[in-house]
N, C-alpha and C positions, 0 to 999 in steps of 0.2 A: 491699902484696902481695895483705896477705887483702880491698882493697877494690878491689884489679888482680882479684884472686881474681873475687871477687864480683863482681865490672861484668861480668869475663867471662864468669861466671857465667850474669847474672839477661840477660848480652847472647846469650848460647844459648841459655837460655831463652824470652826473647825470639823470639830465629831459627826456635827450633822450635817454639815455637807457630804463628808464624806462615805455616811452613812446610805445619804439620799440620791448621791450619785451611782452606788450599790447599790441598791435598792432595783436607782433606771438602769441600771447592767445586766443587773436581773434577771430582769423585766420583760428588756431587750433579747435577751439569748432564750428568753422562754417564748415571746411568739416570735423570734425567729427561727426558732425550732418548729415552734406548733405547724405557722404559717411554711416554710417549706417544704415541710410532712404533706400538708394539705397541696403543694404543690408541685409537687412532685410530680415531669407529664411522662403522657404516654405518646409514643416518639415512635415513628414510624416513615419507615423507607419505601419510595414509589417512583415508576421510571414513568412519566409522561410517555412517552411516545408506545408502548406497548397497547394492546386493542382497549378497545373503552367508549363510553356513549363521549366521552369531553373528549376535546381537540386532541391533536398532538403534543402540545404543549399547556398540558392541564392537566390536572386532576380533581375527583368531588369525593369529598370528605361524605359517606350515604350513611344516612338516619333513619330511625323509623319512631313516630309515635310524637310524645314530647317531653319535658323534664328537663328538656336542655340551656343552658346558658353557658355557653365556651369560647377562650378564644385560639388562636393559632398563630403558632409563630413560621410559618415557612420557612425560611431558611436556616432554624435549627439555629441561631445565631445567640441567642438568649433571648432575643428581645422578640416581643409579642407584637403583632402588625394589625390581628383584625379581633374583634373584643366583641362580646355580648350576644352571640352566635346560638341561633335556637332552631339551628334547621339544618339540613344538608348546607356545604360549601365549596365553592370551586372555584379555583384557581389558576391563571395564569400565568406565566412561568417567561408569557413567547419565547423561548428557546425549547424547545425540546430536550430533556436530560433525565439523570436523575437526582433528583431531591430527598431530602429527610425532614418530617417534620415533628414539632411537638402540642400537642394541645392540651393544657391543662383546663381545670373550672366544673361543671357541673357533665357530662358526657355519659349519661346513662348502659350507652351502645355503640358500634356502630355496625351496622346491616348491610351488608352485598347483598346476600339474600339473590346469588348465582345471577346476579346483576351487574348495571352500572360499572363503574373501573376497575374490576372483581380481577382483571389480572394484571393492573395495573401496581397493587402495593406487592411489595415488592421482599421486608420484613419487619417486625415487628424487632423492636432496638431497645425499652422499655416499658414498662406496662405501667409503672408511674400510683399515684396514687388515686388515683380516677375508682370513682364508687363507682363499682360496676353492676347493673341492676336487670338487665337482660342478654344473654347474651345467642339467640336465639335465631341462627340464619347470618350470623354477622359473618363467618370467611366464606361461607359457600361458595363458593365457584372462582376462589382466590387461588389461581395452582399454580403459581411462580411465588406462592408465601413460602416464607424459611424466618424462622427466629434465632436471634442472635439473647434476648433479654435473661438477662440473670434475676431477676426478683420477678413477684410472683405476684398474679394481681388479686383487687381485690373485690372478693367472689360474693362477700358478707350476705350480699344482696342480692341475688343473681339466684329464679328456680329453675329458670329453663336456660338448655343447653345445646336444645332440640338445631339439630341440621347446621353445629360450631364448625366444623371446617367438611363441611362436604364437598368433594372434588379441589381441594389442596393435595394435589397430590405432591407438593415439594415439601409439605411439612413434618418439620420429626422435631419438634422445640421440644424446650428440659419443662415436665408440665410436672414432673414430681412432688413440688414446695403446696402445687395449689389444692386449694381448701375450699372444698366442690358438696362444705356437709349442709346445706341449704338446697342442692340442687336434686327437682323430681321430675324432670323431662332430659332424658340423654337420645332419644327418638335421633336415629341415622351423625350421631356426633361425628364419628369417623368414617362414615360411609364413605369409597373410595379413595381415600384419603392415605393414597399408597404406598409412601414411605414413611410411614409413620409409626413407628415402631418404640415410642418413647416408656420411657420406667413412672409405670404410673400407680406402682403393687400398692402406697397405700392411702391411698384414696380414702376419704368415705363418703361413701355410696349409700349410707341407710336409710337415707328419707327421698331415694329416687325409686318413684313405681314405673318411669317406662325401659325399657334396653331396647327395644328392638332398631333391625337397623345399624346396630351400637358401631360393630366395627363388619360390616355388610363390606367387602371384596377390597379391607384394608390388608394385601395382601404381604404386605413384609410387617405386618403385625403379630409377636409373639410374647408378650410380658406378660408378670407373672399375678394372676388376677386371685390370686390361689388365697387372701384373706380378708376380700372383697365382704364388704353384707348386704346379699341381696333380697335379704330377707323380706324386703314391701315390694320387691320389683313384680310386679303384672304381667309383664306382658314382652319375654325375648325372640317372636318369631322373625326369622331374617338373620338373629344378629352377627353371627360371627358363617354368615352365609360370603364363599367367594376366600375367604381370611387362611387361605392357603400354607402359610405358615402358622398360622397357629395350631398347637396341643403343649399348652396350660394346663396347669393342676391344678381343675376347677372341680374334684372331689368333692369336698367339703362345703362346695355352697346348698343354703338351705332356697329352694326354688321351689317352697312352701304354697305360695299367694298366686306364684302362672300360673295364668288361665293359656298363653296359647305361646308355644312351640315352634311353631310351621316353619322350616324348611333352618332352623336355627343351625347347622350345621351342613348346610346342603353345599355340597364342592369344596368343603375347608379338608383338605387333600390331605391334611399334618396328622388332624386330628384325630388322637386316640386315648384320651382321660375315662381313667375307671372312670361314668358315674354310675353304677349298679345303685348302688344306695340313694339315686336320689329322692324326692318326693316328690311326683305329679301324679301326685291325685286328686286334682283341681285342675291340671292342660286337658281340656275340651278340642285344641289341634296340635295334633302331631304330624303332621301329613310334613312330605317331602326331608323331614327334620333330620335322614342323614342321607341323602340324596347323594350320591356318586363323591360320600366319606369314605373311599376309597381304602382308607389306613384307620375306620372309627371296627372295631371288633371287642366286642364288652358284652359280655350277656346281658340281659337284660330280663331275667325275667322275675325278678320281686319289684318290680317296676308296678306302682297301683294304677291301671288303666282304665277304670270303674268312672271317671269322665271322659274318657277322648270320646270323640264326634267323630272326628278322620283321622286315618291315616293313611294315604291313598300315597303311593310309592315314598313313602317314612320307609325302611330298609335297602328299596330300587341302588343298588349296585353298589351300595354299603359295601367293608367290609368282610363283613361279620361270619365266622367259619359255620360249616357242617356243626360240628361243637357248640357252637354260642346259640345259633340260628333253632337249631334244634330244643337244649335250655329255654329259651325263650321261647317259643311257642307252647311248649310243656306250661310253664308259668304263667302264663297269657289266660292257657285254657282251662289250668285250676282256678280263676276269678268266676267264669263265669258270666262274663259279659256278651255282652251280645251285640250284635250287625253293626260291624264294625269292617271298612274296608281297606285290607292291608296290602301294599304293594313293595313285592318283596324281587322285583329282577335278579338273576342272576345268581339270588340265594339257594343254597341248598343244604335240604337236610334228609331225613332217612329215621335216627330215632326218635324225633321228634312226628312223626307221620299220623302215629295215633290221635295225638293231641288237635296237629292238623285238621286231619277229619272230620273232631270232636266239634271242632269250631267251625266247622264250613257245614257240617250238617246237624248239629244239636245246637248250636249259637248265633247261625244264618250271618256269618262270617261271608266275605268276600277275601279273598286271598292268591295273589295273583302274581305273578312272573321265577317264580319259585321252581326248584326242579327236584324232583327225588334223587335220589341215587347213594346207592351202599353198596360202599365196597369192600365185598365181603374180603379182600388181602389189601393188603396197602403195597402197592411197590414203587419202584424208584424212576426218577427219571435220567434212562442211559444215553451219553452220548461218545464218539471217539473223539479225538484232537492229537495234533501231531505236532509235537512242540517244536518241531527244524522247520516248519514255514513261518511266514515273516509272523508280527506281534509286536507289539508294544514291551510285553517278556523277555526274559531272556531264552537263549534255544533249548533250553533242556525245560522250560516252566509255562504254565496255562493259568491264564488267568478270563474265572469264570464272572462275562457283567452284567451288574445288575441295576436299574434304576432307580434312580436316590428317594428317598423315603420308607415310610414304612411298607411292610407287605416281604419281608424275609423274617423264618428261624427257621434257618434248611439245615439239614446235618449232609454231608459230601464222602462214599467208599471211591475213596483217589486209585484204586486199580479192579473195584468193581468185583470183589472179592464175596462181599455177603457183609464184610463186614465194616460201618460205619466208622473213619476215624478221625473227621472233625464236628463239631456237632452244636447249634445253636448260635450260627453264621446267620448276620443281619445287615451284610448289604454282601456289595463284589468282595474274592478271596481271592488270591495265590498261590499255587505250586510248584513248589520244583519236585521234582521227577532226579533230580539228581544226575541222570543220563539220558539224552537226548532218545527222543522214537517217539511212537505210537501209542496213545493209551484209554483205553476206554472206565470212565467213569461212571458213576453214580449218584444222584441228587434227592434226597425225602424228604417231608414236611412242607413246613407255609414255605413259598419260590413264588411269590407273583410272579415274575414274568423275567426268563432273558433278556440282555437292551445289546447288542452287540453295535448298533448306531456307526456303522460305516465305518468302527474304529476298535481297538483293541486290537485282542487277537481273533479277530473278524475269521484270516486265513489258517486259522489253531484246527478250526472244530469242521469234521470232516464228515459227519454221518452222525442219525438217531437212529439210536437202537434201539428202543423205546423211550413210548410220550409215557407211559405208568399213570399213576394216578395224580399227580401233581396235577391242584388247581388251581391254573391258569386265569389268572386278574388283567393282566398286561401282554400283548401279543405286537402290538406298533414296536418297526425298528426292531421286531425280534434278532433277525438274520440279514441286514440290512447286509452287505457288501460281506456277506459268508461266504465267497464264493466258491471255495472247494464243498460247499456242504452239500450230502445225499441223507439219504434216510434208506433202511434197509426196514423202520420201523413195522409192522405188522397190526399195532393196536392202533387208538385212535384219544388226541387229549381230551382236554375235558375243558371245552369249553364254555362252558352256562354262564360266568361274568365276565367274559372280553367282548370288550363292545368295540373297538380300536384294533386293526388288523391291518393299517394303514406304512408302506414302508414292510413289513415280514418279512419279505421273502425277495425282495427291492436290491438286485444284480448277484442274487444263489446262481451263478451264472453254470451251477452243477446238478443244482437241484431240480430232481424229478418223482418225487416221492408218491406214496399211492393218497392224496387225500378226499378220495373221493364219501367215505361217510363221519365226516367230519360237519357236525356239530352246528351250524355261523347264525345261529336264531338272533343270538343275542344282537349280534355286529351291527352298530353301525356304520365307520367308517374303514374303506375297505383301499383308500384312495393308494395307488402305484405298490400295492401288494407285487402285486409280480413283475412289477417293472425290471427291465434287462433280467430276465430269471431270462437267459438267451435257451436252454434246455426242457423249460417247462411246455409240455403238454397232456394235461391229468383229467381225466372224465369228474366234473362240477355239473351234469347234470342235476345234479338231485339235491344242489345245497340250497337251504332255505335262507335267502337271501332280500327278505320280505322286509327289515329294520333297518338295512343298508338305504342312508341318504346319501352319499360321495362317493363314488367309484373312479374318480380323475387319475386318469393313469393306470387302471387299473390293470392290464398287460398290454403295457405300450414297451417295445421291442421284445417280447414274448414272443420271440418268430415263431420257433412251432408251434403255436400253439392254435388249437383249429377244435377246441372241446365242443359236444353241440348243449347252449346254451337258453335252445328256446324254449323251456318252461320255468326260465329266471321270472318271479316277481318283484318287480324296478317297479315296482307303483310307488313305492320312495326317492328317489332316485333323484335328486337336486339338480348336479352337474355328475356327467358323464364327458369332461373333457379328457383328451389324452387318451380315450380307457382303449381305443384298438389300434393307437399311435404304433405303424412302425409294424402290427402285425400282418406278418401278411401273408403268414398264410393262413390266415381265418378268414371261413365265410360260412355264420352260419345262421340259420335260419332263424333272426329274430325278427320276424312279423309280427307275430304275438306279444312284443312286450307293450307296454304302460308308459311311455311316460310326458306324464299328462305333469307332472311335477318339473322337471326338466329344464333349468333356465343358461347353461353353458353345452354346448353341444360344438367350439370347439379343437380343433386337429381330432376330434370320436376317430374317424378313418384315415387318420393323412398314414400314407405311403403302407395303407391295405391295399395293396396290390392285386390280393384275390378276389376285397370281397363282391360281390353283387347280389348281397340278398334284398329280400324286397320289403320295404319301410316303407313304402304308400301310402298305409294310415295311420302312420303313428302320428298323436297327439302333439306337436311340438308348439302349442301354440304359447307356454308359457318363455320360450328361451329367446334370449337377448340375447348370444353371440354366435355367429356359427361361420365365425374366420375360421380359413385351413381346414375345416368341418373334411373334404373329401381331394383335399390336396394328394392327386397323386395318388389316389384312388383309380390305377388308368382301366382298371376290367368293371366298376361301379357304373350303369346305365340301366337305370331304377325309375318309376312311375313317384314324381313327386309335386306333379299337377296341382297333387287337392293340399298339398303341405298349405298350413296356415301361417305364415313367418314376420303376422304381423305388430309382434315386439321385438323384433331382430333389429338391432343399431349396427352389425357388424358384420361384412358379409368377404370380407376379404381375402382374395385366394381360396371362397369357398370351394370352385373347382379346378382350382389354377391343377393343371395336366391330367387332371381328368379324358383322359382320351378319345376313350368312346361314351359320356356323356352327352346327351343328345333328349333331355323330358322336355315336356312342352310346360314349360312356366308362366306363361302369359295372361294369366289372372294373380301370382301371385300380388301380396299386399307390401311393397317393401317401401312403401313411404314415411320408415323411421329410421331408416338404414341411414347413417353418413359413413359408413365406407364400406365403396365394393375396387378397391385396389388389388388390381392381380386377380380380379375374378374368376375370367373367362379364360385368362396369359392360356397359350396350350392347352387351352380343349378344344384336339382340333375339327370333332366330329360335330361342335354347338351350333346348330343355326335357328333357336328359337328365337319366335316372333315377339316380341317383348318391348314393338311398343308402347305400350301403354303400362307402360310403369310409372306410376309416380316415382321420380327421386329427385323430387323437388329438397329433400335434407340433404342429398349426398357433399362433400365436402371432397373427398381425392376420389379419383377416375384411372388415377396411373396403371396402366398398361392392363387395364382392363379385359381388352381384348386382344389382347397383341397375340403374332400365332395363332389366336385363332380361323384357322385356315378358309373353317366352312360356315363363317360369320359377315351376312349380308341383310341386314333392317334398315330399313325406314325410322332413323332415332329424333326425326329432324319434332316432332309433338314435343320429347325430354324436357322440363325444365331446370336447366342445369346453372340456373344463376347464382349458384350460393358453390360452384365447382369452383377449388382455384388450385387443382393438378390433376392434369392432366397428362402428362409425357410420357411419352411413348404407349397412349394408350390403345392406339390402332396399330401400334408397330407390328407387320409383319404380315400386315390385313388390308387384304383390299373392299373395301365398298363399291357395287355397282355404283354406276354416274347417275343415274337416279338416285339410290337413296343417299349418296355423299353431298347430294346440288339438295335435296329435299333437307339434311342438316345442318346446313350452312344456310339456308334461307331462315329454316324455324328457330335456330339458333339469334342469328343474327335478330331479329326480333324482340331477344330479350336483355334487359338488363344483367350483363356480365361479370362474371372476377375479372378487375384488370389483372395486366401481365401473367397472362396463361400462356405457356407454350404446348401447345397441340399436335398430337402428331397422330394425324390420319394416315400412315404407313405409304402404302402404293396409289392409294386412292387417287382419282381424277377428277376433276369438278366443271361444271359451267358456269357454276350461278356463281362469278367472278364479285358481279357489285355487293352480292351478300357477304363473300368472304372477304374484300376490300372493306366492306362495314361495319365488318368486328376488329380486321386489324386497327383503322380507324380509330372506331371506337375504345377500342379498350384493351388498347396495344398491346394485344396479339401477338406469339411470334405463332405461325402454321407449317409445317411441315408436311406436305403431301407430296404424289403426283403430278403435281400439275395442272394447267388447263387443259384440258379436255382435246384433239385435233378436231371428234365431233361435233364441237359445242354448235347450238343457234345462236340469233341476232345477239346484240347486247341487249341490255335490259335498260328498260325506260319506268323512270319512277315519278305516276303522278299522287300533287299530294294536295289540288282544288282547281279547281272550275271544270273545264271540257275538253271537249279529244280538240279542240282547236290551239292547243300549247302545245302540239307533235302527234299531230294523227298516228296510231300505231299503226303497223301494218304486220302481214303477217310473216316477219322477220323478224318480227321486235316481239321482248320479257315486256311485261307491262307489271307492273304493283300499283296496287291499291293502299295508301297510305292513307288518305284520306276516303271520306264518304260524300259519296258518288249515283249523279239523278242520268240516263243517259238522254233523253227528249233530244231522240235526233228525227221523229217526225216520221218512222219506216224507216229507218235508216241503217245504216249493217255497220259492228266495226269489227274489226280481222286483228286477228296479232296470235306472237308463236305461243305467247303460253302466260297466264292470270292468276297474282299472287293476291287473296283480296283479306290483309293483314287485321291482326284479331280486332274487336271491337269496331269493325267497320261494315257500313253494308251499301253494297251494288247496288242499281236498281234499275233492271231492264223494264221499258216500260212498254206499254202495249206496240203491234208491229215494229219493238223495235229488236234485234239479232246482235250476239255475242256468239262469232268465231271463231275457235281455236284451235290454231292447227298441233300444239299438243298439250303438257296437262294445265289443270285448271285446279289447287290450289287455296283451300278454302278454311280460311282460319276467323272470318268473320262470318258474314252474311251475305248467300246471293237471293233479292228478290224476284221472283220472273212474274212480272202482271200477267192478264189476259193476252192472249195472242203477241206476247213476246216470245226472247228464240234463245237458246244456250246450245251450244254444239261445241263438240269436242272427238276430233279424229284420235286421241293419244286412247 
């Protein structure tokens, strides 16, 4: 019995012990699982020597607000090094490098906020089990941030993601699994996150109220947002501005609560979703909404605009066709809304004319920028091609080049017989004629622009026969490199929507078509338009260029061009650099041009060897660079004395080889100029007195007066202490003895740049001590014509005391380096020449005399008391 009992007891004890161990094991496993889930760390990688506020061997974890109680494993080895941190934390690794760290515990948010060590964080490796509370400003400015994380953050406590990835240019992490259902604010979330194109199609954004600027400048983003529930969003301003790749189908979005859509698709150049059914009845701000969204071409006639307060520039430079714009005007007129201002630059209307007039005259609207154009008969753009010419297609084919993106839906008649052969083409197309030869083709429909861009079959197109009724949107680089292009067209292209003609005929060496009747009134950019168009010389006098801001290189190397441009309104142009470079036949009257906004005139008349226009009254007050402006303008010699050049910093080669130029420039304010190298190089007639120029900021005077054969001025007063390059400054030029001596003497009193090589041409000197002082004090190398055989006596420098320490006579040059009071009791001082250094005062007392047989150079003060005398025979 006892045995049995004992056995039973032992058995019970064993069973109880086993059960206890099992329970403990289960509990331990449970605790481990829970604890492990709680402590899965947030892991990131950093590079200490990227720019930041901490040292090149350190990083700072940025925080904001309260609620922090976290631990950090600074080397990601699994052992935590610092505990219970309640704010930002800085760690010094002592050695610069790349380090991975772990964070566990209460860490409600990271907060770079465009500061601190924003550039040092390189990657998110794991989000972990951190319970995030705030993501606003989290990675703002973290331009090097990427993500290798395969998990998702716990965002259940997050309502604010504003500014989260602003400027995180490298970030393109997988965010597809994120639960953002509690978030209410996504303002600026991906602003300027230029690499981001993650799949966020399944995000639950139903609680979000604010999405303004969310994808602003997110130029790579083109995600599917079609299923998003945006029914609670109130603000979408700037949402896709500059999101140049975005063209998502958002037609089904419920935008009924939105109050502001201003700038929403501005410069979203790919966007063309059908949003005609959107309920915009509550939207007040529509300004700039589709500004320069040049692919957008939808009919907005059914939009309820009853709450709209602003439509300025709303449709300007968008892609709305005449048909859709007509329909939109008609639909909006029927709503009877009053007193709106609609901007529609470049839009064309015809059938909507009556509705437009009613909006203006009946309902008080202001509509600006659109153009009435009713084409009675549609006609094709006709061009001729020679398949045998070099190109990328084979010798019996041609390729019509187009610019990528939207704006094309055209048909082609491959043999110009009036019967079109291919339809609905949306990009470039190649056609094989089967036999090499010359062919004429017709294009009709939506054809935004032809785009050779110095490539493709640029040499195969030989003529434009007819511009037709194509509504052109793009002319930039249209015929760039089309060296065989001519024009037989007697009509004009429809250019109302064109803003950019840069490089249009660049290198079109055969082109000389009559384009005098073109309406270019909406064009902004004409840079390099006729560069190397070496045959072009047409009348452009009536062109309306009032909106053009850039004319850089416009007629560069258009060698025969000499049209009358006297009436051009260039008041908005800011860049005229290279404009007439190499246009060696150009000599138009430009005297009335308003150039007050121009900042760059570099190379403007370079090699314009005929130009001698009167531009004396030009207002150049905003120009900052005039380098090479008249270089090799060998006929130019106009009065520039009244020019305000106070903002100019670069005058290098400005009059180089302007061989007849000799204007009076003595009043020019050159105080901001840094570079004057080659400025008058070979300007053989120039002899202007520019001794009063303030050149104190100039660093380079190399070759400034090289072979300037007539130049001989006293530059001794120039402050040249910042000049570090004077190589060949007067090479091939000879200053007179007095002027060269004055230069040496004046410069010797300054604190000069060391180790300068100064070329004074064939100029000879007598100011030996001043020259030697420059050499000894600043280690200059001076190359000149040597000591003049006609020099006066040696120089004596008086630094203290009276004349008794070596009394001068009429054979001695005297330099006063200290203050001096004569006190001669009616005596006389004789000297060959006298120099009074800056800040030095010499007093000639009563009855004392200073008699100088040569010149007196006063940089300080000479005070002559009553009955004192100073005489000079020079």
